[in-house]
Every structure is written in C-alpha cells, then in structure tokens.
C-alpha positions in Angstrom: 133.5 38.4 -47.7 132.4 41.7 -46.3 132.5 42.7 -42.6 128.8 43.5 -43.0 128.2 39.8 -43.4 129.2 39.3 -39.8 127.4 42.2 -38.1 125.0 40.0 -36.2 128.0 38.6 -34.3 126.5 35.1 -33.9 128.9 32.3 -35.0 128.6 28.6 -35.5 131.9 26.9 -34.6 132.5 23.2 -35.5 135.2 21.1 -33.8 136.5 19.7 -30.6 136.4 20.7 -27.0 138.8 19.1 -24.6 140.4 19.1 -21.2 143.8 20.8 -20.8 146.3 20.1 -18.0 149.3 22.2 -17.4 151.9 21.8 -14.6 151.8 24.5 -11.9 153.7 26.7 -11.2 154.6 28.0 -14.7 158.0 26.8 -15.9 157.6 23.4 -14.4 158.3 20.4 -16.7 155.5 17.8 -16.8 157.9 15.1 -15.6 158.5 17.1 -12.4 154.9 18.2 -11.9 153.3 17.9 -8.5 150.2 20.0 -9.3 148.3 20.7 -12.4 146.0 23.5 -13.6 142.9 22.1 -15.3 141.3 24.2 -18.1 139.1 23.9 -21.2 141.0 23.3 -24.5 140.4 22.3 -28.1 141.0 24.6 -31.0 137.3 25.2 -31.9 136.2 25.6 -28.3 139.0 28.1 -27.7 138.0 30.1 -30.7 134.4 30.1 -29.5 135.5 31.2 -26.0 137.6 34.0 -27.4 134.6 35.3 -29.5 132.3 35.3 -26.5 134.9 37.2 -24.4 135.0 39.9 -27.1 131.2 40.4 -27.1 130.1 37.9 -29.8 127.8 34.8 -29.5 129.1 31.4 -30.4 127.5 27.9 -30.6 129.8 24.8 -30.7 129.0 21.7 -32.8 130.8 18.5 -31.6 130.6 15.3 -29.6 132.0 14.6 -26.1 132.2 11.4 -24.1 129.4 10.9 -21.6 131.8 10.7 -18.6 133.4 13.1 -16.1 135.8 14.6 -18.6 133.0 15.3 -21.1 130.9 16.7 -18.3 133.8 19.0 -17.3 133.9 20.3 -20.9 130.2 20.9 -20.9 130.4 22.9 -17.7 133.3 24.9 -19.2 131.2 25.8 -22.2 128.6 27.2 -19.9 131.3 29.1 -18.0 132.4 30.9 -21.2 128.9 31.5 -22.4 129.2 29.1 -25.4 125.9 27.6 -26.7 126.2 23.8 -26.2 122.9 23.0 -27.8 124.7 21.1 -30.6 127.1 19.2 -28.4 126.1 15.5 -28.3 127.1 13.2 -25.5 128.2 9.7 -26.7 128.8 6.4 -24.9 131.3 3.7 -26.0 135.0 3.6 -26.4 135.5 7.1 -27.7 136.8 9.7 -25.3 137.0 13.5 -25.1 140.5 14.8 -26.0 143.0 15.5 -23.3 146.1 17.7 -23.7 149.0 18.1 -21.3 151.2 21.1 -22.1 153.8 23.1 -20.3 153.8 26.9 -19.5 157.4 27.4 -20.7 159.1 28.2 -24.0 162.5 26.4 -23.6 162.1 22.6 -24.0 158.4 23.0 -24.2 156.4 19.8 -24.3 152.8 19.3 -25.5 151.2 15.9 -25.5 147.7 15.5 -26.9 145.7 12.3 -26.5 143.4 11.8 -29.5 143.0 8.1 -29.7 139.4 7.2 -30.5 138.5 10.9 -30.1 134.8 11.5 -29.3 134.6 14.6 -31.5 135.3 12.6 -34.7 131.9 11.0 -34.1 130.0 14.1 -35.2 127.9 13.0 -38.1 125.5 14.3 -40.8 122.5 14.1 -38.4 124.2 16.6 -36.1 124.6 19.0 -39.0 121.1 18.5 -40.4 119.7 19.6 -37.0 121.1 23.1 -37.4 119.4 26.1 -38.9 122.3 27.8 -40.5 120.4 30.9 -41.4 120.5 32.2 -37.8 124.3 32.5 -37.9 126.7 35.1 -39.2 129.3 32.6 -40.3 130.6 29.1 -40.0 134.0 28.7 -38.4 136.0 25.5 -38.2 139.6 24.2 -37.8 141.2 21.5 -40.0 141.3 18.8 -37.4 137.6 18.0 -38.0 138.5 16.7 -41.5 141.0 14.1 -40.2 138.6 11.2 -39.8 135.1 10.0 -40.6 132.3 10.6 -40.0 133.4 14.1 -38.9 135.0 14.8 -42.3 131.8 14.2 -44.3 129.7 16.0 -41.7 131.8 19.1 -41.9 131.7 19.2 -45.7 127.9 18.8 -45.3 128.1 21.8 -43.0 130.0 23.7 -45.8 127.1 22.9 -48.2 124.5 24.0 -45.7 126.4 27.2 -45.0 126.6 28.1 -48.7 122.8 27.3 -49.1 122.2 29.7 -46.2 124.4 32.4 -47.7 126.8 32.7 -44.8 130.6 32.9 -45.1 132.9 29.9 -44.2 135.9 30.7 -42.1 138.6 28.0 -42.1 141.7 27.6 -39.9 143.9 25.0 -41.5 145.2 23.8 -38.2 147.1 20.8 -39.6 148.0 18.2 -36.9 149.8 15.3 -38.6 149.1 12.8 -35.8 145.4 12.9 -36.5 145.7 12.0 -40.2 146.0 8.6 -41.9 148.6 10.0 -44.3 150.0 13.4 -45.4 148.6 12.8 -48.9 145.0 12.5 -47.6 145.5 15.6 -45.5 146.8 17.6 -48.4 143.9 16.7 -50.6 141.2 17.2 -48.0 142.6 20.4 -46.5 143.1 21.9 -50.0 139.5 21.1 -50.9 138.3 22.8 -47.7 140.4 25.8 -48.4 139.0 26.1 -51.9 135.5 26.1 -50.5 136.1 28.8 -47.8 135.7 32.5 -47.8 138.4 33.1 -45.2 141.4 30.9 -44.8 143.9 31.3 -42.0 147.1 29.3 -41.6 150.8 29.5 -41.1 153.6 29.3 -43.6 154.2 25.6 -42.9 150.5 24.7 -43.3 150.1 26.6 -46.7 153.5 25.0 -47.7 152.1 21.6 -46.8 149.1 22.1 -49.0 151.3 23.2 -51.8 153.8 20.4 -51.6 156.7 22.4 -50.0 157.1 25.3 -47.7 158.8 27.4 -50.5 155.5 27.2 -52.4 153.3 28.2 -49.5 152.9 31.9 -50.3 152.0 31.1 -53.9 149.4 28.7 -52.6 147.9 31.5 -50.5 147.9 33.8 -53.4 146.1 31.2 -55.6 143.4 30.8 -53.0 143.0 34.6 -52.9 142.2 34.9 -56.6 138.5 34.5 -55.9 136.8 37.9 -55.4 136.2 38.7 -51.8 138.2 35.9 -50.4 140.5 36.7 -47.5 143.7 34.7 -46.9 145.9 35.2 -43.8 149.4 33.8 -44.2 151.0 33.8 -40.8 154.8 33.7 -40.4 155.3 33.4 -36.6 157.4 36.2 -35.2 157.8 37.7 -38.7 154.1 38.6 -38.6 151.6 37.9 -41.4 150.6 38.7 -45.0 146.9 39.1 -45.6 145.6 38.8 -49.2 142.3 40.1 -50.5 141.1 41.5 -53.8 144.6 42.1 -55.2 146.1 43.7 -52.1 148.7 42.3 -49.8 148.8 43.7 -46.2 151.9 43.1 -44.3 151.7 43.2 -40.5 154.1 42.4 -37.7 153.5 41.2 -34.1 153.2 42.8 -30.7 156.3 41.6 -28.9 155.7 40.2 -25.4 157.5 38.0 -22.9 155.9 34.7 -24.0 155.1 32.2 -21.3 154.3 29.4 -23.7 153.7 28.9 -27.4 150.2 27.5 -27.3 146.8 29.2 -27.9 148.1 32.0 -30.2 146.4 30.8 -33.3 143.0 30.3 -31.7 143.2 33.7 -30.0 144.2 35.4 -33.3 141.2 33.9 -35.0 138.8 35.0 -32.3 140.2 38.6 -32.3 140.3 38.8 -36.1 136.8 37.6 -36.6 135.3 39.6 -33.7 136.9 42.8 -35.1 135.6 42.2 -38.5 132.1 41.7 -37.0 132.6 45.1 -35.2 133.0 46.7 -38.6 136.7 47.4 -38.3 138.9 47.5 -41.4 140.8 44.4 -42.5 144.0 46.0 -41.4 142.7 46.8 -37.9 141.2 43.4 -37.6 144.5 41.7 -38.3 146.3 43.9 -35.7 143.7 43.1 -33.0 144.0 39.5 -33.8 147.8 39.8 -33.4 147.3 41.5 -30.1 145.0 38.8 -28.8 147.6 36.2 -29.8 150.4 38.1 -27.9 148.2 38.5 -24.8 147.3 34.7 -24.7 150.9 33.4 -25.1 151.9 35.6 -22.1 149.6 33.9 -19.7 148.7 30.4 -18.4 146.1 28.5 -20.4 144.4 29.1 -23.7 140.7 30.0 -23.4 141.3 31.4 -19.9 144.2 33.6 -21.2 142.2 35.2 -24.0 141.4 38.8 -23.5 138.1 40.6 -22.8 137.5 43.8 -24.8 138.8 46.1 -22.1 142.0 44.1 -21.7 142.6 44.1 -25.4 142.0 47.8 -25.7 144.4 48.5 -22.8 147.1 46.3 -24.2 147.0 47.9 -27.6 147.0 51.4 -26.1 150.1 50.6 -24.0 152.0 48.9 -26.9 153.3 51.1 -29.7 152.9 49.6 -33.1 153.8 51.2 -36.4 150.9 49.7 -38.2 150.6 47.7 -41.4 151.6 48.7 -44.9 149.7 47.9 -48.0 152.2 46.6 -50.5 151.6 46.0 -54.3 149.0 43.9 -56.0 148.7 40.2 -56.7 
C-alpha cells in the first residue's frame, strides 16, 4: 500500500460503537464509585473519532439497539463528526455494547458487556448499500469477525473493497470472550490478515494467530512477504517493529504518566493512518501513532482523550525522541 492511496482522507470503518462508563474521579475503583463519566466507546468508533480529530473523514458501518443507549451512541457519532449514514438501528433482544473501566493502572478493572451485541447483526445488505469507490480505505477491527452475520458481512466488505481497488487496514483486536473457541478465532483472524494490506496487532495477538507467542514475529514476517503490505508488530512499552518490503523499522514509545491502559491501540491506529494519509513517511507515521497512544492513556476516556492535530504537534515538539532505526532485511 502507498500513502498516495489514502490522500483523499475519507475512510470507511466497520465495527462497534458503544457506551463507556468510568468511575469519577480518576483512580476510583468501580466497586467504590459514586459518580461515573459517560463517553462513547467501541474500537471502531474510537478509531473513526481519532481520524476525524486529525482532519480526516470517517463513516461507521454497524448496528445499534433502538433504545436510549443506542441513541446516545448516535448522538456521539454526530459530536465527533463521524458519518452515521450506515449505522442501522435494530429492535429485539440485541443491545448496544457497554463497557465499565477504571482510570487507574494498578489493579485496573475493565468489564465489557457483549451478550447479544447489536453490532453482530450487521449483515450483507448493510454492506451492499455502500459505494466503496468513494472511500480511501476500509478499516476494521477483529471483533467484527467473532459472530455471524457480522463475520460474513465483513468478509463481503473485504471483497467489495478489493473490487473498488481500495486498501484494507486490519487491527487484529483479539477479544477471547467474543469468540466461540480459540481455534475458530485463529482461523478467521488469520484469513482476515492474509487478505489485508495493513495489519496491526500486538505480540500476543500475532502469537495467537501463529499458535504461540514465540512464533508471533515470524507470523508477522510471513504476512509482510506480499509486496506493499505493511505489518505493525506492537510490543507494549518496548515499542513496535514495522515490516514492509523487506525492511524492519524499530520504534520505541513516548513515555508518559499513564492514567489507564485503555484506548492506546485505537488511538495509535487513527494517528498512524491519518499520518500516512497526510503523505508522511512510514517511520514518521509510526511515531505519530505512538504519540497519539501516549496522549490517550494519559487522560480520561478513549475517543475524548484522543488528540487534535495541534495537541499532537505540541506533544511531539515537547517530548524528545531519538527516532526509529531501519534494521536489516527480511
């Protein structure tokens, strides 16, 4: 994939939007909470919000329950400037996802309610209604593949994206509680990765796809063999290794006083993709994605914590970073 492919900066993002609750003030355990902050959540919605805050356009494809929680999410999409034209309201037993997570690192607790999740009801008809040619790329996170009909619909979206000639950007985002079995998850996520032009995941996720964490980097390298494919192998506080066209780029992180561990991956993806769309080099895009992640974990919330362009630029100017090193060939 080339950065020129993304220059129109208009992205189609598939996956869930949900309601997040976090105890207030920061540091409060959920069991002791008397007040909660209510924000928008959901990996795909967070990515879309991060893109919009960095000057891109994003449309979300998903389903929400036709109730007060779903309506809250729809209002939040408007607030962040996300196109909700492909968000379908559904009635029945399915409900919009709800997450309760704490703004603290020590003894951090996150609880996500995904029973009969509304977003898994996205179907082929939702995909067929989209003109993929108007978008710069398709972006999705692995949770959409955990259940039907969402799984088949997302693979249909991959087909339509390839027909339209737009790149597929895939965040592995493996959440074990959503899947029927690890074996199904391994097969499905590996298939999605093989079809994608950009794959982003952490060492545990690539290791899961490969059968053990020790084999994760080899899995990433195997996916990077196809010309133009970009693979980002994240290693938490150790930084990341990005692989493309025989080159491995090693980068670190921007150290911050983290308030909580959530939201980093979504913010990294938004910053990384927006930077590529701005025509920056792969190395610079990785660094900006890393900076976005650091900013987000230092503040309350996920989408609300993600930076606008001026905040990102100020943060990077104020934080010395030695930069990446290009190391060897595959």
